[in-house]
PLY file of the C-alpha trace (Angstrom):
ply
format ascii 1.0
element vertex 432
property float x
property float y
property float z
element edge 431
property int vertex1
property int vertex2
end_header
103.60 111.20 98.46
102.05 107.86 98.77
99.02 106.41 97.18
96.07 105.81 99.55
96.84 103.72 102.58
94.90 100.81 100.95
97.38 100.45 98.07
100.79 99.83 99.42
103.44 98.51 97.05
105.52 95.25 97.15
107.60 96.37 99.95
104.92 98.71 101.55
103.75 98.29 105.15
100.69 96.33 104.24
102.44 94.03 101.77
100.01 94.40 98.90
101.14 92.87 95.70
103.04 95.08 93.41
101.14 93.86 90.21
97.77 95.00 91.28
98.79 97.75 93.64
95.86 96.75 95.85
93.48 98.48 93.34
90.77 95.92 92.83
88.39 97.51 90.36
89.34 101.02 91.03
91.89 103.43 89.51
94.88 104.61 91.53
94.35 105.51 95.14
90.70 104.48 94.95
89.88 106.93 92.16
87.74 106.07 89.17
89.43 104.24 86.31
89.84 107.28 84.13
93.43 107.82 85.02
95.20 110.20 87.43
96.40 113.61 86.02
99.98 114.12 87.31
101.22 117.65 88.38
104.78 118.97 88.85
105.89 118.48 92.41
106.24 121.88 93.71
108.86 121.10 96.34
111.53 119.51 94.07
114.72 121.50 94.79
117.31 119.34 92.95
118.02 116.51 90.53
117.41 116.47 86.84
114.45 114.14 86.51
111.08 115.61 87.14
109.27 114.57 90.20
105.57 114.34 89.67
102.84 114.73 92.38
100.37 111.98 92.26
98.45 113.00 95.47
99.34 114.50 98.91
101.12 111.46 99.95
102.81 110.21 96.75
105.22 111.31 94.03
106.37 109.46 90.90
109.37 109.67 88.62
110.50 107.93 85.47
111.38 104.29 86.38
114.98 103.10 86.11
115.11 99.33 86.70
118.27 99.42 88.80
116.71 101.94 91.15
113.54 100.02 91.52
115.42 96.87 92.23
117.36 98.60 94.80
114.36 99.83 96.64
112.95 96.29 96.61
116.20 94.92 98.17
116.94 97.54 100.86
117.98 96.17 104.27
115.30 96.71 106.92
117.61 99.09 108.81
117.89 101.45 105.99
114.21 101.83 105.36
113.82 104.52 108.18
116.20 106.71 105.96
114.68 106.17 102.57
111.38 106.92 100.89
108.71 104.07 100.91
108.61 102.27 97.66
104.91 101.84 96.44
105.23 100.03 93.17
104.60 101.33 89.59
102.17 103.16 87.27
101.98 103.53 83.48
102.09 107.20 82.35
101.17 108.53 78.98
100.37 111.93 77.22
96.75 112.87 76.98
95.59 116.15 75.22
92.38 117.86 76.50
89.82 119.53 74.33
91.70 122.78 74.48
94.93 121.20 73.26
96.83 121.19 76.51
99.06 118.22 77.31
98.56 116.25 80.48
100.65 113.43 81.86
98.11 110.79 83.20
98.93 107.73 85.28
97.17 104.36 85.01
97.58 101.22 87.04
100.39 98.83 86.12
99.03 95.38 85.45
101.56 92.50 84.80
98.82 90.54 83.13
98.65 92.65 80.06
100.33 89.98 77.97
103.58 91.92 77.58
106.84 90.98 79.19
107.83 94.38 80.54
110.96 93.00 82.32
112.73 92.29 79.06
112.24 95.93 77.85
115.10 98.53 77.96
114.67 101.06 80.77
112.44 103.93 79.84
111.37 102.18 76.62
107.84 101.19 77.50
105.24 99.49 75.10
101.88 100.64 73.78
99.12 98.54 75.34
97.42 97.92 71.92
94.53 95.86 73.35
93.64 98.34 75.91
94.58 101.52 74.26
90.89 102.50 73.73
90.34 102.26 77.48
93.35 104.42 78.28
93.28 107.11 75.76
90.52 109.40 74.45
89.91 109.32 70.83
92.32 111.14 68.65
89.47 113.43 67.44
89.29 114.86 70.91
93.01 115.67 71.09
94.19 118.78 69.40
97.75 119.60 68.54
100.10 119.29 71.49
101.61 122.36 72.79
104.72 122.64 74.99
105.94 125.71 76.92
108.73 127.96 75.70
112.21 127.70 77.41
111.68 130.83 79.55
110.41 130.56 83.14
107.08 132.42 83.43
103.64 132.19 84.81
102.15 131.91 81.35
104.44 128.92 80.45
103.25 127.22 83.73
99.82 127.84 82.69
100.50 125.64 79.48
101.48 122.62 81.56
98.12 122.19 83.03
94.63 121.62 81.70
92.29 124.51 82.62
89.34 122.02 82.38
90.91 119.82 85.08
91.97 122.77 87.08
95.19 121.20 88.62
96.60 122.81 91.60
100.25 123.27 90.59
100.97 126.54 92.44
102.18 126.79 96.02
100.34 129.11 98.27
103.75 130.42 99.42
105.88 132.40 96.88
109.49 131.31 96.05
112.31 133.47 95.59
115.40 132.22 93.65
118.58 134.22 94.47
120.97 132.47 92.02
122.09 134.76 89.13
122.19 131.90 86.71
118.41 131.20 87.38
117.41 134.03 85.04
115.03 135.19 87.68
117.12 137.60 89.93
115.29 138.09 93.25
111.92 138.01 91.65
109.22 136.30 93.82
107.33 133.62 91.88
104.51 131.24 92.81
106.28 128.00 91.91
109.73 126.52 92.63
111.76 127.42 89.53
113.76 124.29 89.63
110.66 122.14 89.79
109.30 123.74 86.72
112.64 123.52 84.91
112.78 119.78 85.46
109.06 119.24 84.45
109.51 121.18 81.19
112.66 119.29 80.21
110.99 116.00 81.07
107.75 116.79 78.89
110.19 117.75 76.01
112.08 114.40 76.29
109.00 112.37 76.57
107.23 114.10 73.66
110.22 113.69 71.29
110.11 109.89 72.30
106.41 109.48 72.05
105.47 109.77 68.40
103.73 106.50 68.84
102.04 107.51 72.11
103.72 104.74 74.04
103.30 104.31 77.77
106.21 104.92 80.30
106.81 103.09 83.55
107.01 105.45 86.57
108.16 104.60 89.96
105.90 105.38 92.95
107.36 106.79 96.20
106.46 108.24 99.41
106.21 111.97 99.47
108.70 112.42 102.35
107.60 116.11 102.87
103.79 115.54 103.13
103.96 115.88 106.97
105.38 119.30 106.61
103.33 122.37 106.24
106.20 124.71 105.26
108.99 122.15 104.31
112.47 123.54 104.49
114.48 121.25 102.23
118.34 120.67 101.80
119.32 118.37 98.88
122.89 117.18 99.29
124.83 115.07 96.77
126.76 112.67 99.00
130.11 110.96 98.52
133.53 111.64 97.00
132.59 109.79 93.76
129.48 110.19 91.65
129.84 107.88 88.72
128.59 104.36 88.76
130.51 101.34 87.94
128.82 101.09 84.56
129.63 104.65 83.64
131.61 105.28 80.23
135.11 106.85 80.47
133.65 110.06 79.20
130.95 110.19 81.88
133.29 109.07 84.65
135.73 111.88 83.75
132.89 114.41 83.60
131.71 113.41 87.04
135.23 113.23 88.65
135.87 116.79 87.46
132.56 117.98 88.98
133.75 116.40 92.29
137.26 117.79 92.05
135.91 121.39 91.47
133.45 121.28 94.36
133.13 120.40 97.98
132.53 116.79 96.91
136.31 116.12 96.96
137.09 118.21 100.14
134.04 117.31 102.23
132.40 114.29 100.53
129.23 116.47 100.21
127.91 119.29 98.09
124.72 121.35 97.78
122.37 120.33 95.09
119.42 122.37 96.03
117.68 124.22 98.90
114.44 125.97 99.95
114.04 127.72 103.30
110.93 129.44 104.57
111.54 132.90 105.72
109.47 133.99 108.65
110.18 137.68 108.01
108.92 137.80 104.47
106.74 134.73 104.12
108.45 133.15 101.13
110.86 130.42 100.35
114.45 131.31 99.63
115.79 128.97 96.89
119.24 127.86 95.83
120.02 125.34 92.98
122.78 122.94 92.19
124.91 125.52 90.18
125.16 127.62 93.45
126.11 124.53 95.21
128.85 123.49 92.85
130.49 126.92 93.16
130.94 126.82 96.96
134.22 126.70 98.83
134.39 124.90 102.20
133.59 128.11 103.90
130.82 128.73 101.38
129.35 125.32 102.09
129.40 126.25 105.94
127.59 129.52 105.06
125.01 127.66 103.02
124.33 125.37 105.89
123.97 128.41 108.24
121.55 129.86 105.76
119.56 126.69 105.64
119.09 126.87 109.41
118.06 130.57 109.43
114.47 131.67 109.10
115.05 135.15 108.12
114.44 136.21 111.75
116.79 133.99 113.82
119.06 130.91 113.63
116.92 127.79 114.41
119.05 126.49 117.38
116.42 123.96 118.28
117.17 122.04 115.08
120.90 121.07 116.01
120.24 118.13 118.34
117.43 116.46 116.50
119.27 116.95 113.11
122.62 115.73 114.51
120.84 112.75 116.07
119.45 111.68 112.77
122.69 112.03 111.02
124.56 110.09 113.51
122.06 107.30 113.39
122.23 107.28 109.64
126.13 107.17 109.70
125.85 104.10 112.25
123.56 102.26 109.83
125.69 102.95 106.72
128.86 101.87 108.42
127.38 98.37 108.83
126.49 98.17 105.08
129.47 96.30 103.71
129.96 96.35 99.89
127.09 98.87 99.46
128.05 101.98 97.22
125.49 104.82 96.78
127.21 106.58 93.84
125.31 109.85 92.82
122.70 109.43 95.42
121.41 112.37 97.39
120.48 113.03 101.00
117.45 115.20 101.89
117.34 117.00 105.22
113.88 118.47 105.97
112.37 120.47 108.76
109.24 122.34 109.49
109.62 126.07 108.60
106.47 127.47 110.26
107.07 127.61 113.95
104.09 127.86 116.24
103.84 131.40 117.53
104.43 130.47 121.23
107.48 128.48 120.22
108.85 131.48 118.47
108.40 133.78 121.48
109.70 130.99 123.80
112.97 131.02 121.79
113.38 134.79 122.45
112.70 134.31 126.15
110.04 132.68 128.30
109.75 135.91 130.18
107.89 137.36 127.31
105.03 134.84 127.59
101.94 135.51 129.73
101.84 133.17 132.85
98.85 131.41 131.62
100.61 130.50 128.42
103.80 129.12 129.99
104.26 125.24 129.76
103.88 123.13 132.79
106.87 122.89 135.05
109.35 120.29 134.07
107.64 120.01 130.78
110.29 120.41 127.93
109.11 122.15 124.69
108.14 119.68 121.88
111.11 119.09 119.71
110.94 120.21 116.00
110.00 117.86 113.38
113.18 116.76 111.49
113.67 114.19 108.77
116.63 112.76 106.90
116.15 110.60 103.80
118.37 109.05 101.24
117.14 109.24 97.69
118.22 108.42 94.07
119.65 104.94 93.75
120.09 104.59 89.99
123.78 103.91 90.46
123.85 102.12 93.63
125.28 98.51 94.08
126.17 95.94 96.54
127.59 92.34 96.38
125.24 90.12 94.50
122.99 92.97 93.33
121.79 92.28 89.65
124.94 90.13 88.87
127.08 93.30 89.14
130.73 92.42 88.21
132.50 94.93 90.46
132.42 94.15 94.24
133.53 96.71 96.82
135.03 96.02 100.16
133.66 97.56 103.37
131.12 100.36 103.62
130.94 103.39 101.32
133.75 105.49 102.90
133.05 108.47 100.57
129.48 108.65 101.79
130.35 108.17 105.47
132.99 110.82 104.98
130.38 113.25 103.79
128.20 112.41 106.77
131.21 113.03 109.02
131.81 116.49 107.42
128.18 117.47 107.73
128.11 116.56 111.43
131.30 118.37 112.04
130.23 121.56 110.50
126.78 121.49 112.17
128.55 121.02 115.53
130.72 123.92 114.74
127.80 126.20 114.00
126.00 125.05 117.15
129.08 125.82 119.25
129.44 129.32 117.75
125.85 130.14 118.52
125.44 128.81 122.10
0 1
1 2
2 3
3 4
4 5
5 6
6 7
7 8
8 9
9 10
10 11
11 12
12 13
13 14
14 15
15 16
16 17
17 18
18 19
19 20
20 21
21 22
22 23
23 24
24 25
25 26
26 27
27 28
28 29
29 30
30 31
31 32
32 33
33 34
34 35
35 36
36 37
37 38
38 39
39 40
40 41
41 42
42 43
43 44
44 45
45 46
46 47
47 48
48 49
49 50
50 51
51 52
52 53
53 54
54 55
55 56
56 57
57 58
58 59
59 60
60 61
61 62
62 63
63 64
64 65
65 66
66 67
67 68
68 69
69 70
70 71
71 72
72 73
73 74
74 75
75 76
76 77
77 78
78 79
79 80
80 81
81 82
82 83
83 84
84 85
85 86
86 87
87 88
88 89
89 90
90 91
91 92
92 93
93 94
94 95
95 96
96 97
97 98
98 99
99 100
100 101
101 102
102 103
103 104
104 105
105 106
106 107
107 108
108 109
109 110
110 111
111 112
112 113
113 114
114 115
115 116
116 117
117 118
118 119
119 120
120 121
121 122
122 123
123 124
124 125
125 126
126 127
127 128
128 129
129 130
130 131
131 132
132 133
133 134
134 135
135 136
136 137
137 138
138 139
139 140
140 141
141 142
142 143
143 144
144 145
145 146
146 147
147 148
148 149
149 150
150 151
151 152
152 153
153 154
154 155
155 156
156 157
157 158
158 159
159 160
160 161
161 162
162 163
163 164
164 165
165 166
166 167
167 168
168 169
169 170
170 171
171 172
172 173
173 174
174 175
175 176
176 177
177 178
178 179
179 180
180 181
181 182
182 183
183 184
184 185
185 186
186 187
187 188
188 189
189 190
190 191
191 192
192 193
193 194
194 195
195 196
196 197
197 198
198 199
199 200
200 201
201 202
202 203
203 204
204 205
205 206
206 207
207 208
208 209
209 210
210 211
211 212
212 213
213 214
214 215
215 216
216 217
217 218
218 219
219 220
220 221
221 222
222 223
223 224
224 225
225 226
226 227
227 228
228 229
229 230
230 231
231 232
232 233
233 234
234 235
235 236
236 237
237 238
238 239
239 240
240 241
241 242
242 243
243 244
244 245
245 246
246 247
247 248
248 249
249 250
250 251
251 252
252 253
253 254
254 255
255 256
256 257
257 258
258 259
259 260
260 261
261 262
262 263
263 264
264 265
265 266
266 267
267 268
268 269
269 270
270 271
271 272
272 273
273 274
274 275
275 276
276 277
277 278
278 279
279 280
280 281
281 282
282 283
283 284
284 285
285 286
286 287
287 288
288 289
289 290
290 291
291 292
292 293
293 294
294 295
295 296
296 297
297 298
298 299
299 300
300 301
301 302
302 303
303 304
304 305
305 306
306 307
307 308
308 309
309 310
310 311
311 312
312 313
313 314
314 315
315 316
316 317
317 318
318 319
319 320
320 321
321 322
322 323
323 324
324 325
325 326
326 327
327 328
328 329
329 330
330 331
331 332
332 333
333 334
334 335
335 336
336 337
337 338
338 339
339 340
340 341
341 342
342 343
343 344
344 345
345 346
346 347
347 348
348 349
349 350
350 351
351 352
352 353
353 354
354 355
355 356
356 357
357 358
358 359
359 360
360 361
361 362
362 363
363 364
364 365
365 366
366 367
367 368
368 369
369 370
370 371
371 372
372 373
373 374
374 375
375 376
376 377
377 378
378 379
379 380
380 381
381 382
382 383
383 384
384 385
385 386
386 387
387 388
388 389
389 390
390 391
391 392
392 393
393 394
394 395
395 396
396 397
397 398
398 399
399 400
400 401
401 402
402 403
403 404
404 405
405 406
406 407
407 408
408 409
409 410
410 411
411 412
412 413
413 414
414 415
415 416
416 417
417 418
418 419
419 420
420 421
421 422
422 423
423 424
424 425
425 426
426 427
427 428
428 429
429 430
430 431
């Protein structure tokens, strides 16, 4: 989920300036300056803001200034456990000749004569002097259409432009098992939570965009782009979810959610999940409502389900996963005054095992001698990743003149990691 390697953001590996995004005279990612159509990110399993796919390496989301500034000020030791920040783009509605709505991204250029820093978050200006270069003439744009509120293939079709032939669908079907999804056990060709978030995002933006203004979007690394069949667990971390600036009403609402879920008892709750099933060839999905309803034992069962590929428990995942979580815990224990309220943790692993690895798990005696690995050559460890996301309510001493200063590390977050590690160790011991 990144732009091309030639256009790293302000804190990217190549240190290109944020203002120009390393674009020169080209559009984003070296494409032509006609704008880049955005698509729903098919592997979004949680959250309420729609993640959009820019290209194979990059995703983007509506910009919140606090989150942007937090990414820019991350301590170096935390960057291994977060998505790479790659700058900003401006996003607007465009209609095609068939009347379908597209979200299109354009380079963010600070020299447009407007002071974006003084604008409220998500309240972006019209670039009057460059509007002609960004938008097709209104005579080419028919009446905007939005999908209805039901999840269906026909509605997903309305989110794309047939002329542009955007590839929204996954090659692998999804199966949502939650009763409140309205889908039962039906297998569909997109992640239902991703589509839900995208539909709501379009509706919000359309209601706010009578004057066709532009929106700032944050560009972030696609942390699952290395995976062919990404199995994703989205966990809301910590015993407290509301930020220091939350109203009394919002704080009370968030505290109630924590009290009624495993956030209070474990410091962690399930926000979303997709697991590739080897036996059926589809993703099994869970959403945040399922996660809120879980007891401690239910959370343990969900974690077990996340590690099960439909044919067997992925015992090879325990060590690399535990290693990553312990490393993250050690890093966060050193971050004094930091608070990661309402942030989430993504745990990701490759769901499609090589055939030899699958047979090897069942027993090396099943493999022909010619296919056995060389003596003293351990099998390649599975690809596992752990990333912190969503920093819209995070803070630390001296950050943006925040008035509230907290002592020590984020104990609620660390407690959630400790619970996660303990439960994983318990599942591992039971399945030796």
